[in-house]
N, C-alpha and C positions, 0 to 999 in steps of 0.2 A: 237194381240188379243184385244178384245173389251175393256178390262180394261185399256189399255194404252191410254194416251192422244196422240194427233197427234205429239206433241213435242217429247215425249218419243219414238214414233214410228220412227220418223226421226233419233233419236239418235241410236236406235237399228239397223236400216238399215245401217247407217254409220259405225257401229261397226261390219260389216261383218256378219250380220244375213242373213238367207235365208228365202224366202217366199215360203210356200208350199200351194197348192190349192187342196183340196180334191174334190171328185166327188160331194159331197153334197153342195159345196160352190161355189159361183160365184167369179170372180176375185176381185170384190170390197170387198168381205168378207174374203180375203185371211188371213190365220193365219201366224203370224210372229213367226218362230221357231228359237231361238237363236242358234248360233253355239256353241257346247260344248267346254268348256275350258279344261275339263278333261275327261278321259274315264276309266271306271272300267270294268274288264272282269268278266265273270261268274265263274271264278276260284278264285276270291277274295271274299270269302264268309265265313260265320259263320252260325250257326243255333240255337243260344240261345240269350236271352236278358240279358245283364249285363253291368255295368259300367267298368268291368275288361277286356272286350274284346278290344284289341288294334285297333285303327283306321288304315285303309289302305290308307287314304288320309286326308290331312288337307287343308281347303279352307277358303276363306273370305266370309262373307255374300254377297249375290248377285251372287255367282258363279253358272255356268251352267255345269252340269255333265251328261255324257252319262253312263248309267248303263246297262250292259248286265246281264240278269238273267237266271238261269237254271230252268227247270221244277221242280215240287215239290218233286220228289223222288231223285233228284240230280243224274240223269243218270241211275237209276236202271231200269227204263222203257225206251223203245225206239219205233220207228215207227213199228217195226216188232214184238213187244211183244204180247203174247197171255194171255188169262185169267189164264193159269197155272202159269205165272210169278208173279201173285199177291201174291201167298203164299210165295214167296221168298223175298218179300220186307222187308227190315229192316226199322223201324221207327227212328233209331238213326240219320241218315242224313237228315230226312225230313225237308223241308223248308230251303234250302240254301238261305241265304240272302246276297246280294251284299253290301259290306260295312264292318265296319261302317265308316262314314265320320265325321271328327271332324270339327266343324264350329268355327272359331276363335271368341272370345269374347262372345260366348254363355254361359249363366249362368243360374242356377236354377231360375225359375220364369219368364224367357223369353218365347217367342213363336217362334217356327220355322215354317215359311210359306213355304210349299212345293208345287211349281207350276208344274203341269204335262203338259209340253209343247208338248210332242210327245210320243205316245205309239204305238209301232210297233210289230206286231205279228211275231213269228218265223215260221219255216217250217213244224211243226207238233204239235200234242197235243193228250191228252187222257182224258177220263172220266171213272171212275170206281165206282163200289159198292164193298166195302171192308167189309167182314163179321165182325160184332161187332162194326162197325162205321157207323154213319149216324143217322138222326132224327128218322127213322123207322127201326133201327137195329134189333129189335125183329121180324119184319115182313119179312125182306130180308136177308136171311142167306147164299145165294149162291153168289160166286164171279161173277163179271161182268166187262168186259173191252171193251171199244170202242176206237179206235184210228182214227186220222184224219191227213191229209196232207194239207198244206196251201201254198199259195203264199202271200207275205207280203201285197199285195194290195187287198186280198180277202175281200168281204163285207158280205159273208154268210158262216156259218158252215153247211156242208151237214150232218145232223143228220141221215137221210136215204133218199131214193129216193123221198119221198113225203114231208119231213119236212126239211126246211132250216132255220136256226136261224141267226138273224143279229149278226155280229161281233161287240162286244163292249168291247175291251180289257182294263184291269185295273190290278193294283197290289193288290193281296189278302192281302199281308203283307207290310205295311210301318210303320215305327215307329222310336222312339229314345230310348236310353238306360234308363231303370229305375234305381233308386238310390239304387242299391243292388249289393253286391259282388256275390250273388248266380247266378248260370246259369239257368235262367228261361226258361221253354218250350216256344216255339213260337206258340203253338197251340191256346190258348185262347187269345182273345183281352183283353187289359188292358188300364189303363189311359195313357200309353205311346204310344198307337196305337196298332201296331202289327197286328195280324190276324183278321182284321175287316171284310174282305170279303164283302165289300160294293161296288156293281157294279156301283154306282154313282160316285165313286172316279176315274174317267177316264180322258181321254185327255181333257184339258181345265179347269180342276178343280184345285183349290188351297186348300190344306189341311193344317190346323193349328194344330200343335202338341205342347203341353206344354213341356217345357224343364226341366229335372230333374237333369242333371249332367253337369259339365263343358264340353263344346264342343258339347253338344247335342247327338252326336254319332248316326247319321241317317243311316238306312239301308232299303233296299227294295227287294222284291222278291215274290215268290208264284204267278206268273203271270197267269191270266185267260183270255182266248180269249173271252169267254162269260159266263154269269152265271145269274140265276134268283135270286131275293131277297130270302134269306133263305138258299140257297145251301143245300137243304134238304137231298140229298143222300150222302153228305159229300165231294163231289168233283165237280169242274166246268169243263170246258175244260182247263185242265192244260197244260202249254206250256212254252218253253223258249221265251224270249222277250227282246226288247230293249226299254229303256226309256230315254228321255231327260228331265231333272229335274232342276229347278232353286231353290236354297235354300236361303231364305232371313230371316235374324234375325229381330224379332220385339221386341223392348224394350219400356218400359214405357207406354204400353197400358193396357187394362183391363186383369186381370188374368183369364185363362181358366184352368179347372181341367182335362178335357178330350178332345179328338180331336173334332174339328169342321171343316167345309169346306164350300166352296161356288163356284158357277159358275156365269156366266152372268145373269142367270135366277132366282137363289134362294140362300138363306143362309140356312145352315144345322147345327144342333147340334147332337151329338151322346151320348149315355149312354150305359155302359156295366154293367151287373149284372148276377147273377146266375139264375134269373128268368126274363121272359118277362115283368112282372109287374114292377119289380125293375128297369130294363133298361129303360122302357118307362117313368117312373116317372122322372128319371134323365134327359133324353133327353128333356122332356117338361120343367123341371125347368131351364135347361141351356138355352132354347129358351126364356123363360120369362126374364132371366137375360140379354140376348143379346138385347131384345127389350127395356128393361129399360135403359141399358147402352149406346146403340148405336143409339136408336131412341127416347130417352127421354120420353118413355111411362110410364104412371101410372101403378102400379103393377096389379091392377084389370083389366085395359084395356088390358095389355099384356096377361094376362091369358085368357081373353075372345077372343082376337084375335087368340090365339093358337087354340081355339075351333072352331072358324069360318073359319080360313084360313090356319092353320097348318096341314101338312100331315105327319102322322107317317108311317115309313117303317121298317119292320123287316129285317135287313141286313143279319143276320146269326143266326142259331139256333143249330149248330152242333159242335162248337168248345168248348167243355166242359172244365172247368165248367161254362164258361161265354157265354152270348148271347149279341148281339148288336142291338140296336134300334136307328134309326135316326128320327129327325123331320125336315121337309123342310118348308120354308115359302117364298113365291114369292116376288121378289124385285119389281114387278109391282105394289104392294100395296103402295109403298112409293113414295114421290115426286122425289127422286133421285134413280131410279131403278138400276143405275150402281154403286151405293155406295158400296165400298169394306171396310168392317168394320176395318180390321187390316192392310191392305196394301195400304190404300188410300194415295195419294201423297199430 
């Protein structure tokens, strides 16, 4: 990947990595996908956030893990399901998350860097309107279900005969354990990450999660084949999926309060709140802090730059009681556009 130096690239290849070239890339831009050292199945799951949930795997920082995830209903829907099946869904097993993974030496105040090296879709998916759920629940009271079949290399979702949507798979939920014994619902996003439903957190992205408990206890799931910003009807194309993820522990850097992420092109901050205004203010404030701490900017200059070049995105509005907003800023603005704030070597 572009963030690695040529020296590190050579080390990775020597360590039995494989090089995968997608349709969109030339051979010279081939992505280096590390071979997983561990594999977790879609049966090694939980669906709450708590420090009391026992890990299914313990790893060292820098480990590469293959995660298989189940679709959001945990098998209650299948490729032959009909709209009548929606009324039979229990919300008790919703959001099966593969994990948790205990990262050795992770302590509260650290940061867990989650690099999404590979995101591979499964063989089917679904989209639904569930009465009582969604941003316009008061307007849409009838159940609706659409199912799809896929090959893992498909580039489009056939919504109908005339509309084909680009495949852009990502994990709707990824996060670490909060510092509580309570078993928290996975539905709303929080400071530990969770159900952020941000379609920009896709292959090639590194997501930074603040660590709240010993071992971090990382989990991933609720995979989406594609989704618009907002996820307004309450569902995306929900599907089983395969992820290859690298977990790196970051110590001694600046403290972050909520998730942040970056690609080769931009850095992003996120903010959650019960209102769009509240979430937006947090995302902007976190970006100002990033610009001050990582780029040495004056506070007023940082605020002005957010106005001139920062892009706000509403990631999701349906996972009550919280909403998520992100702010992106292009790396092309800086002298070192490949600068990685927390994983720089």
